[in-house]
C-alpha positions as CSV (number, residue, x, y, z in Angstrom):
1,M,36.0,54.3,-7.4
2,P,35.3,50.5,-7.0
3,V,31.8,49.5,-7.8
4,T,30.2,47.1,-5.3
5,T,27.7,44.7,-6.6
6,S,25.1,43.3,-4.3
7,P,24.4,39.6,-4.3
8,P,21.4,38.6,-6.4
9,P,18.2,38.3,-4.4
10,S,17.6,34.8,-3.1
11,T,14.6,33.0,-4.5
12,P,12.5,31.1,-2.0
13,A,12.6,27.4,-2.3
14,A,9.7,26.0,-4.1
15,T,7.3,24.2,-1.8
16,P,6.4,20.7,-3.0
17,R,3.0,20.3,-4.5
18,R,0.4,18.9,-2.1
19,L,0.0,15.2,-2.8
20,L,-3.8,14.6,-2.8
21,W,-5.1,11.1,-1.9
22,H,-6.8,10.5,-5.2
23,R,-3.7,11.4,-7.2
24,L,-1.6,9.1,-5.0
25,I,-3.9,6.1,-5.0
26,F,-5.0,6.2,-8.6
27,G,-1.8,7.6,-9.9
28,L,0.0,4.4,-8.8
29,W,-1.9,2.6,-11.6
30,Y,-1.2,4.9,-14.6
31,R,2.1,6.7,-13.6
32,P,3.7,4.8,-10.8
33,V,7.2,6.0,-11.2
34,E,6.2,9.7,-11.2
35,V,3.9,9.2,-8.2
36,L,6.6,7.3,-6.1
37,D,9.1,10.0,-7.0
38,E,6.7,12.8,-6.1
39,S,5.9,11.1,-2.8
40,R,9.5,10.4,-1.8
41,D,10.2,11.4,1.8
42,R,6.5,12.2,2.5
43,S,4.5,10.3,5.1
44,V,0.9,9.5,4.0
45,W,-0.5,8.0,7.2
46,G,-4.0,9.3,6.5
47,A,-4.2,7.6,3.1
48,A,-2.7,4.4,4.5
49,A,-5.2,4.2,7.3
50,F,-8.1,5.0,5.0
51,L,-7.1,2.4,2.4
52,S,-6.5,-0.3,5.1
53,L,-9.9,0.2,6.7
54,L,-11.6,0.3,3.3
55,C,-10.0,-2.8,2.0
56,G,-10.4,-4.6,5.3
57,A,-14.2,-3.8,5.1
58,M,-14.3,-5.0,1.5
59,G,-12.5,-8.2,2.4
60,T,-15.0,-8.9,5.2
61,L,-17.9,-8.2,2.9
62,A,-16.6,-10.9,0.5
63,V,-16.8,-13.6,3.2
64,D,-19.9,-15.7,3.3
65,S,-19.8,-16.0,7.1
66,F,-20.4,-12.2,7.3
67,W,-23.7,-12.4,5.5
68,G,-24.7,-15.4,7.5
69,Q,-24.0,-13.4,10.7
70,W,-25.9,-10.4,9.1
71,G,-29.0,-12.6,8.7
72,V,-28.9,-13.4,12.5
73,S,-27.8,-10.1,13.9
74,P,-26.8,-7.0,11.8
75,V,-25.3,-5.3,14.8
76,L,-22.9,-8.2,15.5
77,A,-22.1,-8.4,11.8
78,L,-21.2,-4.7,11.8
79,E,-19.0,-5.1,14.9
80,A,-17.2,-8.0,13.2
81,L,-16.7,-5.7,10.2
82,A,-15.2,-2.9,12.3
83,I,-12.9,-5.3,14.2
84,G,-11.8,-6.9,11.0
85,S,-11.0,-3.6,9.4
86,V,-9.0,-2.4,12.4
87,V,-7.1,-5.7,12.6
88,M,-6.3,-5.4,8.9
89,M,-5.0,-1.8,9.3
90,L,-2.7,-2.8,12.2
91,A,-1.4,-5.8,10.3
92,S,-0.8,-3.6,7.3
93,F,1.3,-1.2,9.3
94,L,3.3,-4.1,10.8
95,L,3.9,-5.3,7.3
96,G,5.2,-1.9,6.2
97,A,7.4,-1.6,9.4
98,A,8.9,-5.0,8.7
99,T,9.7,-4.0,5.2
100,H,11.4,-0.8,6.4
101,A,13.4,-2.7,9.0
102,I,14.6,-5.3,6.5
103,A,15.6,-2.5,4.0
104,R,17.6,-0.8,6.8
105,R,19.4,-4.1,7.6
106,L,20.3,-4.4,4.0
107,G,22.0,-1.0,4.0
108,G,19.1,1.3,3.2
109,N,18.9,4.8,4.5
110,G,15.2,5.6,4.1
111,R,13.0,7.1,6.8
112,F,10.4,5.1,8.7
113,G,7.3,7.2,8.1
114,P,7.4,7.5,4.3
115,T,8.5,3.9,3.7
116,T,5.9,2.3,6.0
117,S,2.9,4.5,5.0
118,L,3.7,4.4,1.3
119,F,4.2,0.6,1.4
120,V,0.7,0.2,2.9
121,V,-0.9,2.6,0.3
122,L,0.7,0.8,-2.7
123,F,-0.1,-2.6,-1.3
124,W,-3.9,-1.9,-0.9
125,A,-4.1,0.4,-4.0
126,S,-2.8,-2.4,-6.2
127,D,-5.3,-4.8,-4.6
128,L,-8.4,-2.7,-5.1
129,P,-9.5,-4.4,-8.4
130,R,-9.2,-7.9,-6.9
131,L,-11.2,-6.9,-3.8
132,A,-13.9,-5.3,-5.9
133,L,-14.3,-8.5,-7.9
134,D,-14.1,-10.6,-4.8
135,T,-16.9,-8.7,-3.2
136,W,-19.3,-9.7,-6.0
137,L,-17.9,-13.0,-7.4
138,P,-17.0,-16.3,-5.7
139,A,-13.4,-16.3,-4.4
140,G,-12.4,-19.3,-6.6
141,S,-13.8,-17.9,-9.8
142,V,-11.5,-17.3,-12.8
143,P,-11.8,-13.5,-12.9
144,V,-11.0,-13.2,-9.2
145,R,-7.9,-15.5,-9.4
146,A,-6.7,-13.7,-12.6
147,A,-7.1,-10.4,-10.8
148,A,-5.2,-11.7,-7.8
149,S,-2.3,-12.8,-10.0
150,V,-2.1,-9.5,-11.9
151,T,-2.4,-7.3,-8.8
152,A,0.1,-9.5,-6.8
153,A,2.7,-9.0,-9.6
154,F,1.9,-5.3,-9.9
155,G,2.0,-4.7,-6.2
156,S,5.3,-6.5,-5.8
157,A,6.9,-4.5,-8.6
158,L,5.6,-1.3,-7.0
159,A,7.0,-2.3,-3.6
160,V,10.5,-2.9,-5.2
161,L,10.4,0.5,-6.8
162,L,9.4,2.1,-3.5
163,I,12.2,0.5,-1.5
164,R,14.8,1.1,-4.2
165,G,13.9,4.8,-4.3
166,Q,13.3,5.4,-0.6
167,H,16.3,3.5,0.7
168,H,18.7,4.0,-2.3
169,L,19.2,0.2,-2.6
170,P,20.1,-1.8,-5.7
171,T,17.2,-3.7,-7.2
172,R,18.3,-7.1,-5.9
173,K,18.4,-5.8,-2.3
174,A,15.0,-4.1,-2.8
175,V,13.6,-7.4,-4.0
176,A,15.0,-9.2,-1.0
177,A,13.5,-6.5,1.3
178,V,9.9,-7.0,0.1
179,S,9.8,-10.6,-1.1
180,I,9.0,-12.4,2.2
181,Q,6.2,-10.0,3.2
182,M,4.7,-9.8,-0.2
183,L,4.7,-13.6,-0.6
184,A,3.1,-14.1,2.8
185,A,0.5,-11.4,2.2
186,V,-0.4,-12.8,-1.2
187,A,-0.7,-16.4,0.1
188,L,-2.9,-15.3,3.0
189,L,-5.0,-12.6,1.4
190,K,-5.2,-13.0,-2.3
191,F,-5.0,-16.8,-2.5
192,P,-6.3,-17.9,0.9
193,P,-6.5,-21.6,1.8
194,G,-9.6,-23.2,0.4
195,S,-10.1,-20.5,-2.4
196,G,-9.0,-22.9,-5.1
């Protein structure tokens, strides 16, 4: 009498571990490759919006005109702070969207949400040390300019890793996809005219 064997019970697919904000933001500094691999194909709009607003506020606090306005009218100064933060968030998302669009034109196959939101997160996460120094020190001081150089290089390297992984592009195409946006952002934000 033939013996029938039943197929082995199927094991449920392991659900990916929840990517907490602090692990994402700070993990980019001490284990960037693992974090970018763990966050692949995940949209992180909440973390992107939070970092954009936080860094926009920090950047506004570093401007002397904000404190001059604060001495005249704190309410107007806070309104300017809020407007500046929102504008920075929108500009960040446009920067990420442009990076995604260029990567797709170069043959990439990544999704819009993960690419755009992760690009914003890594851009601002890598810029946090420079912003923290810039809030307390003069913009043209040696520590601020040194931090700007280091964080610009680190942020560009992270952006290349992100695009290469998300869009499955060779390194040279990933560099081409991020170079224009990163150079423009570095020139306008990290080394603004008149800061030297």
